[in-house]
N, C-alpha and C positions, 0 to 999 in steps of 0.2 A: 387435510390432515387435522386441522383444528376442529372440524366438525366431528371427526372420529373420536378425538380425545374427549370432546364434550359429551358424546353419547356414552363413552366408557365411564366418565364421571357420574353421569346421570344413572347409569346402571348400578354402580357401586352404592350411590346414595339411596337408590330405590331398594336394593337388597338390605342395606343397613336399616332402612326405615321399616321394612317388612319384619325383620328380626326384632326390632325394638317394640313395634306394635304387637307382635305375637307374644313377646315376653310379658308385655303389660297386660294383655288379655289373659295370659296364663296366671299371672299374679292375682288377677280378679276372679279367677276360677271359671272363666268363660271358654277356655280352650284346654284340651288335654295336653300332656307333656309333648313338646315339639321334638321331632326327630327328622329334620329336613334332609339329612343325608342317608336315611334308610339304613342305619347301622345293623350289623348282624354279628353273631358270635360263633366262632368255630373253635372247638377244643382240639388242639393238636398235641396235648400233653403226652409224654412218654410214660410207659408203665413204671411203677415204683421199683426201685432196686434195693435189695437187702444189703445194708452196709455192715451191720454187726448184730450179734445176739448177746444179751447180757443176762446173767442169772440174778434174780431178785431175792433179797432177804427181808423184805418188808411185809408186815402183816397189816393189811388195810382194815382197820377195825370199825370205822364209821365214815359216813359221807353226809354232807349237808347240801341241800338244794336251796338256791337263793335266787331272788329276782330283784333288780334294781333299775330305776329310771335315771338315766344320765341326762342332765340338762346343761348343754354347753352353748354359750352365746359369744359370738365374735362381733365386735363393733369397730368401725372405722372412725377415728377421731374427727370431729367437725363435719361428718357426712351423715345425712339422715339415713335411717335404717332401710327406707324404701329404695334408696339408691345403692347402698353397699352395706354389707353385713349379713350375718347368718345366725340363726338360732335353731338348734336341733334337739329333739327329745328322742333318746335312744333307749328302748326297753331291752334289757339284757337278762338272760337266764343262764345260770351256771351252777357248777357244783365244786365242792372242795373235799378232798379225801383227807382223813386223819389216819396216820399210820404209825406203827412202831417198827423201828429198824433193828432187827436182831443181828445184823452183820457185825457190829463192833463188840458183841458180847465176848467177854473173856472167860477163862476157865472157872474163875471163882464166882461167876454170875449165878451158878447153881450150887448150893451147898447142901449136901445130903447128910442127914444125921447118921451117927454111928450105927444105930439099929436099923437104918435104912427104911424107916417108916415115915419120915417127914423130909421135906425139902424147902429150903429158903431160896426165893427167886429175887434177884436184883433186876427190877424191871426198868428198861430205858424209858425216858420221857417220850410221850407221843409227839409227833410233829405234823404240821399241815403241809400238804402238797400245794403246788401252784394251782390257782383257780382255773377251771376248764369251762369255757363258754359253750353253751349249747347254741350253735349257729342256726339250727332249725327254728328255735323259739326266741331268737334275738333279732330285733328289727327296728328300723326307724319309724317311730310312731307319728311324729310330726316335724315339719321343717319349714321355716320361714327364711326366705332369701331376698336380698335386695336385687335390683335390676341387673347390676354388674355381675353378681354371683350367679344369677340365673343364666345369663348369656354365657358365662364361663363354663357352666355345667353342661351346655349343649355340645361342647367340643372336647371335654375332658371328663375323666371318671373321678368322682369325689372320693377322697381318701377317708376311709372309716376307721383307720387304725387308732386314732385318738379316742374314739368312742369305746373301742374294745379295751384299750389300755386303762381308760378311766373306770370302766365297768369291772375289770379284773381287780383293780386296786380297791374299789369299794366292797366287792364281794369278799376279798381277802381280809379286809378290816372287819367285816361282819362275822366272818368265821372265827376270828380271834376272840370275839366276845359272845359267842352263841352257845358255849358249853360243849363244843364239838370235841375238844381235847379231853375233857373229863369223860365224855361218853366213850371215846376211843380207849382211854385207860381202863375204864370199867369193863368194856367188852374184851379187851386183851386179857385182863385178869380172869374173867369167866372162861375164856377159851383155854388158857393154860391150866386153870384149876381142874376143868373137866378132863383134860388130857392126862395130867399127872395123877389125879385121883383114880383114873381108870387103870393106871399102872400100880396102884396101891399106896400112893404117898398122900400124906397130909401136907397142905401147901400154905406157906406164909410168904408175904411179899415185903420187900424193902425197896426204897427208891434208889436208883443208881446214883452214886455220888457225881456231882457236877464238877467239871474241870475248869 
């Protein structure tokens, strides 16, 4: 019985040694990514089900395309980076829509003159939609991992949500300062001017009062 236990222990130690040596060679770039269990992917997802249909009252007047490099590093205190820790460079591409919501317009938002030759439009302020990442053009550009993190990645799928959230935040901040709202305001005015002038009106604009 003791001999059998000894062989079991030797087998466990040997397997651990192989994994450690393989991970070390992978770090050095001498081996491709290890997949000792021959993992495969089977998509058993069900078809999408329509839950609701909503009418939109938004005029999407401009869109900005952005790219950002997210650089996130995780360190383990008192432990060398070669043992534990991770640094990831994530290249993200995404877009932000600038729109004007005509839904809240009230009756006095359009004031027609008595001679019905001119109209005053109270234009709502444009807003920015949530950044939309382009998954096809967003990818991990570079990644450095310690030995512990590399071994963990062999048996678990890394969570990339933090990179997506960080990219969305930075793209949203860039959209705030890139003149996108001003472009949306100008495009909306041009659209309404062309529409109302085709109906025979001269058009002037005033800003909608803020509440």
